[in-house]
C-alpha positions in Angstrom: -21.1 271.8 126.1 -19.0 268.6 126.0 -15.4 268.7 124.9 -14.3 266.7 121.9 -12.8 264.0 124.1 -15.9 263.8 126.4 -18.0 263.2 123.3 -15.5 260.5 122.0 -15.5 258.8 125.4 -19.4 258.8 125.4 -19.3 257.2 121.9 -16.8 254.6 123.0 -19.0 253.8 126.0 -22.2 253.6 123.9 -20.5 251.2 121.5 -18.9 249.0 124.2 -22.4 248.0 125.3 -22.5 245.7 122.2 -20.2 242.7 121.6 -21.7 241.8 118.3 -20.7 243.8 115.3 -24.2 243.4 113.8 -25.5 245.4 116.8 -22.9 248.0 116.3 -23.8 248.3 112.6 -27.5 248.6 113.7 -26.5 251.5 116.0 -24.6 253.2 113.2 -27.7 252.9 111.0 -29.9 254.4 113.7 -27.4 257.3 114.2 -27.6 257.9 110.5 -31.4 257.8 110.5 -31.4 260.4 113.3 -29.1 262.7 111.4 -30.8 265.9 110.5 -31.2 265.8 106.7 -28.9 268.2 104.8 -30.7 270.9 102.8 -30.7 270.2 99.1 -28.9 273.5 98.4 -25.8 272.1 100.2 -25.6 268.9 98.2 -23.2 270.6 95.9 -20.0 269.3 94.2 -17.8 271.4 96.5 -19.4 269.8 99.6 -19.0 266.3 98.2 -16.2 264.4 99.9 -13.6 262.9 97.6 -12.5 259.4 98.3 -15.9 258.1 99.5 -17.5 255.2 97.6 -20.9 256.5 98.4 -21.9 260.1 98.1 -21.2 262.1 101.2 -21.7 265.9 101.7 -20.4 268.0 104.5 -21.3 271.6 105.0 -19.4 273.8 107.4 -20.6 277.2 108.7 -18.5 279.5 110.8 -20.0 281.7 113.5 -17.7 284.7 113.8 -19.2 285.7 117.2 -18.6 282.4 119.0 -15.8 281.2 116.7 -17.5 277.8 116.4 -17.8 275.7 113.3 -21.2 274.1 112.8 -21.2 271.0 110.6 -24.1 269.4 108.8 -23.8 266.4 106.5 -25.6 263.6 104.7 -24.9 260.5 102.7 -26.9 258.3 100.3 -25.7 255.1 102.1 -27.1 254.1 105.5 -24.0 253.0 107.3 -21.9 255.8 105.9 -24.7 258.2 107.1 -24.1 256.8 110.6 -20.4 257.5 110.2 -21.2 261.1 109.1 -23.4 261.4 112.2 -20.6 260.2 114.5 -17.9 262.4 113.1 -20.2 265.4 113.2 -21.3 264.7 116.8 -17.6 264.8 117.8 -16.4 267.9 115.9 -19.6 270.0 115.7 -19.7 273.4 117.4 -16.0 273.6 118.3 -13.4 276.2 117.4 -11.0 275.7 114.5 -8.1 275.1 117.0 -10.0 272.5 118.9 -10.8 270.6 115.7 -7.3 270.9 114.4 -5.7 269.7 117.7 -8.2 266.9 118.3 -6.8 263.4 118.3 -9.7 261.3 117.1 -9.2 258.1 119.0 -12.8 256.9 119.1 -12.6 255.4 115.5 -10.0 252.9 116.7 -11.4 252.3 120.2 -14.9 251.3 118.9 -13.3 249.0 116.3 -14.3 250.8 113.2 -10.9 250.5 111.7 -11.0 246.8 111.5 -14.7 246.4 110.8 -15.1 248.9 107.9 -14.2 247.9 104.4 -11.1 249.7 103.1 -13.2 252.0 100.9 -15.4 253.0 103.9 -12.4 253.5 106.1 -10.8 255.7 103.4 -14.1 257.6 103.2 -14.1 258.2 106.9 -10.6 259.5 106.9 -11.5 261.7 103.9 -14.4 263.2 105.9 -12.2 264.0 108.9 -9.6 265.5 106.5 -12.2 267.7 104.9 -13.5 268.9 108.2 -10.0 269.8 109.3 -9.5 271.7 106.0 -12.6 273.7 106.8 -11.2 274.4 110.3 -7.9 275.5 108.8 -9.7 277.8 106.3 -11.9 279.4 109.0 -8.8 279.8 111.2 -6.9 281.6 108.4 -9.9 283.8 107.7 -10.2 284.8 111.4 
């Protein structure tokens, strides 16, 4: 199983293959299309991420035996769904401590910060914040 930083480095490498931002957006759309759809039962108000322009849901499940958090998510917007897919691929199936201590540098390194609209950028930060809140809650419970 890859560490959070190994996954981030892989994403940075994948995105660095493209110079053109249209190609990078296309890659985001493909990532979103490959994201496993979220079961309708999880598309609830408490899983809805505040601060996103489009609708984004993130579900977190904690495995007490392995101490890993499993994330699933979805969005009604294609590029945002790609962002959901990216952030899940980085933080999925890690412990609360790993998630809380992770420095998510891939967002800046692949240039998302300057190529996303301010509302999408805020939405991405809101997703990360919510995933960290889940991690904190699971850590407190354990």
